[in-house]
C-alpha positions as CSV (number, residue, x, y, z in Angstrom):
1,M,56.6,93.0,91.0
2,K,57.1,95.6,88.3
3,E,59.4,98.5,89.3
4,Q,57.7,101.8,89.7
5,L,58.2,104.5,87.1
6,Y,57.7,108.2,87.7
7,T,56.6,109.5,84.3
8,I,54.7,112.5,85.6
9,P,57.4,114.1,87.8
10,V,60.1,113.4,85.2
11,N,58.0,115.1,82.5
12,D,57.2,118.0,84.8
13,E,60.9,118.6,85.5
14,F,61.8,118.5,81.7
15,D,59.0,121.1,81.1
16,K,60.8,123.6,83.3
17,D,63.0,126.4,81.9
18,C,66.2,125.3,83.7
19,E,69.8,124.5,83.1
20,C,69.5,120.9,84.3
21,P,66.3,119.0,84.6
22,V,68.0,116.3,86.7
23,C,69.1,118.9,89.2
24,E,65.4,119.8,89.5
25,M,64.5,116.2,90.0
26,Y,67.0,115.9,92.8
27,R,65.9,119.2,94.4
28,S,62.2,118.2,94.4
29,L,63.1,114.9,96.1
30,Q,65.4,116.7,98.6
31,N,62.7,119.2,99.6
32,A,60.2,116.3,100.1
33,A,62.7,114.4,102.2
34,V,63.5,117.4,104.4
35,D,59.8,118.2,104.8
36,F,59.2,114.5,105.8
37,T,62.0,114.5,108.3
38,M,60.9,117.7,110.0
39,G,57.2,116.7,109.9
40,P,55.4,114.5,112.4
41,S,57.6,111.5,111.4
42,Y,60.5,112.7,113.6
43,M,58.5,111.5,116.6
44,E,58.1,107.9,115.2
45,D,60.4,105.4,116.9
46,D,61.6,103.7,113.7
47,I,62.5,107.0,112.1
48,R,64.3,108.3,115.2
49,M,66.3,105.1,115.5
50,E,67.5,105.5,111.9
51,T,68.4,109.3,112.3
52,N,70.2,108.4,115.6
53,R,72.2,105.8,113.8
54,V,73.3,107.6,110.6
55,G,72.9,111.3,111.3
56,F,73.0,113.9,108.4
57,C,75.6,115.2,106.0
58,D,76.8,118.8,106.1
59,K,74.5,119.9,103.3
60,H,71.3,118.4,104.6
61,V,71.7,119.4,108.2
62,K,71.8,123.0,107.0
63,L,68.6,122.5,105.1
64,L,67.0,120.9,108.1
65,Y,68.0,124.0,110.2
66,Q,66.6,126.3,107.5
67,N,63.2,124.4,107.7
68,Q,62.5,126.5,110.9
69,N,61.3,123.6,113.0
70,R,64.1,124.2,115.5
71,L,62.5,122.2,118.3
72,G,62.0,119.2,116.0
73,L,65.7,119.4,114.9
74,A,66.9,119.9,118.4
75,L,65.0,116.7,119.5
76,I,66.5,114.7,116.6
77,L,70.0,115.9,117.2
78,Q,69.7,115.4,121.0
79,T,69.1,111.7,120.7
80,H,71.6,111.4,117.8
81,T,74.2,113.0,120.0
82,E,73.4,110.7,122.8
83,Q,73.9,107.7,120.4
84,V,77.3,109.2,119.3
85,I,78.5,109.6,122.9
86,K,77.5,106.0,123.8
87,N,79.3,104.6,120.7
88,A,82.4,106.8,121.1
89,E,82.8,105.9,124.8
90,K,82.6,102.2,124.0
91,L,85.0,102.4,121.1
92,A,87.5,104.7,122.9
93,K,88.1,102.0,125.5
94,G,89.4,99.7,122.8
95,G,92.2,102.1,121.9
96,R,94.4,101.8,118.8
97,A,96.0,98.5,117.7
98,A,99.7,98.4,118.6
99,G,102.3,98.6,115.9
100,G,106.0,99.3,115.4
101,F,107.5,102.7,114.6
102,F,107.8,101.9,110.9
103,R,104.7,99.8,110.5
104,K,101.5,101.5,109.5
105,R,99.0,101.5,112.3
106,E,95.5,100.1,111.7
107,T,92.6,102.4,111.7
108,S,91.1,102.7,115.1
109,G,87.5,101.8,115.8
110,V,86.9,105.5,116.8
111,K,88.2,106.7,113.4
112,A,86.3,104.1,111.4
113,Y,83.1,105.0,113.3
114,M,83.5,108.8,112.8
115,D,84.4,108.3,109.1
116,G,81.2,106.3,108.7
117,L,79.2,109.0,110.4
118,D,80.8,111.6,108.1
119,A,79.8,109.6,105.0
120,S,76.2,108.8,106.1
121,C,73.0,110.8,105.9
122,Y,69.4,110.0,106.5
123,I,68.2,112.4,103.9
124,C,70.6,111.1,101.2
125,N,69.5,107.5,102.0
126,R,65.8,108.4,101.8
127,M,66.3,110.0,98.4
128,A,68.6,107.5,96.8
129,N,66.2,104.8,95.6
130,T,63.6,107.2,94.2
131,F,66.2,109.3,92.5
132,E,67.5,106.2,90.8
133,R,64.0,105.4,89.6
134,Y,63.7,108.9,88.2
135,L,66.8,108.3,86.1
136,V,65.5,105.0,85.0
137,T,62.2,106.7,84.0
138,V,64.2,109.1,81.8
139,F,65.4,106.2,79.7
140,Y,62.0,104.5,79.7
141,L,60.4,107.7,78.3
142,Y,63.1,108.3,75.8
143,D,62.7,104.7,74.5
144,T,58.9,104.8,74.3
145,D,57.7,108.3,74.0
146,E,58.4,110.4,70.9
147,A,57.1,113.6,72.6
148,F,59.6,113.1,75.4
149,R,62.4,112.6,72.9
150,R,61.6,116.0,71.4
151,K,61.4,117.5,74.9
152,F,64.8,116.0,75.8
153,A,66.5,117.3,72.7
154,A,65.0,120.8,73.3
155,C,66.1,121.1,77.0
156,K,68.9,123.4,78.1
157,G,71.3,120.6,78.8
158,F,72.6,119.2,82.0
159,C,75.2,120.0,84.7
160,N,78.5,118.1,84.5
161,R,77.6,115.6,87.2
162,H,74.2,114.6,85.7
163,Y,75.5,114.6,82.1
164,A,78.1,112.0,83.2
165,L,75.5,110.0,85.1
166,L,73.1,109.8,82.1
167,Y,76.0,109.0,79.8
168,E,77.2,106.2,82.1
169,M,73.7,104.6,82.5
170,A,72.8,104.7,78.8
171,N,74.4,101.4,77.7
172,S,72.6,99.5,80.4
173,R,69.2,101.1,79.8
174,L,69.0,101.4,76.0
175,S,70.3,99.2,73.2
176,G,71.3,99.4,69.6
177,K,70.3,102.4,67.5
178,M,68.2,103.9,70.4
179,C,71.3,104.0,72.6
180,E,73.4,105.6,69.9
181,E,70.7,108.2,69.3
182,F,70.3,109.0,73.0
183,L,74.1,109.5,73.4
184,S,74.3,111.7,70.3
185,V,71.4,113.9,71.5
186,L,72.8,113.9,75.1
187,N,76.2,115.0,73.9
188,N,74.7,117.7,71.7
189,V,72.4,119.3,74.3
190,Y,75.1,119.2,76.9
191,L,77.9,120.7,74.8
192,E,75.7,123.3,72.9
193,N,74.3,124.6,76.2
194,L,77.5,124.6,78.0
195,K,79.0,126.7,75.2
196,R,75.9,128.9,75.4
197,V,76.5,129.5,79.1
198,R,80.2,130.0,78.5
199,D,79.4,132.7,75.9
200,D,77.0,134.4,78.3
201,L,79.7,134.4,81.0
202,E,82.2,135.9,78.5
203,W,79.9,138.8,77.9
204,F,79.3,139.1,81.6
205,V,83.1,139.6,82.0
206,D,83.2,142.0,79.1
207,K,80.5,144.2,80.6
208,F,83.0,145.1,83.3
209,D,85.2,146.7,80.7
210,H,84.5,150.5,80.4
211,T,84.2,150.1,76.6
212,H,81.0,148.1,77.1
213,V,79.5,150.0,80.0
214,N,76.6,151.3,77.8
215,D,76.1,148.0,75.9
216,P,73.1,145.8,76.8
217,W,73.6,142.9,79.2
218,K,71.9,140.5,76.7
219,N,71.4,137.2,78.5
220,S,74.4,137.5,80.8
221,R,73.0,139.1,84.1
222,D,72.7,135.7,85.7
223,A,75.5,134.0,83.7
224,L,77.7,133.5,86.8
225,Q,74.9,131.6,88.7
226,R,74.1,129.5,85.7
227,T,77.7,128.6,85.1
228,I,78.0,127.5,88.7
229,Q,75.0,125.2,88.2
230,K,76.6,123.7,85.1
231,L,79.9,123.1,86.9
232,N,78.8,122.4,90.4
233,S,75.2,121.2,90.2
234,I,73.8,124.0,92.4
235,P,70.6,125.4,90.9
236,A,71.0,129.0,89.8
237,D,68.4,130.4,92.3
238,E,70.3,128.7,95.2
239,V,73.7,130.4,94.5
């Protein structure tokens, strides 16, 4: 079966006036996953079994809470908590493996289970495959669509995380001169736009000096938010 490509949503995100189109792809998937989780699906047995098993990461449980379906979230967390209690009671009976004073003790079943919970999230899992296909689609479009190549080269760059991700994937998704061209364009749009944001931030700082109090803000009013997006992958309107 041919793997699914997402040319329309990827093109749509690159059409936006934003500091990182890949952040926008991630956010659209995240919003859809949150809406799905807090919609009628939370009453379905197979969905509830999975949310009971893996729970949610810190970031996504906050988004679920902000969704305003407090009863739905309470029901989800109620059965998840019951599952945690059941597993913890069972594991606690096993205790920790014995060891000498100078010998490193083995990780207990309780610690391993709690570490696993801390690293797992239903929302992250639901998004993962589609986000990967979005990234694959970026390379497919770059390889086959001249209009998209122009759009890619004209974007406002990427955050650190997604720049590195695209850079790392390039060699496995493109070959020869096309790969070389992609990496050259990627490096250019990333660095030029990071320098642009740096310059805006510099002027933002300068505006706090009394000698510049009457000077125009230029493009620096939201420079702090945009810098945070470049460095920490948090869209500027969410800071």
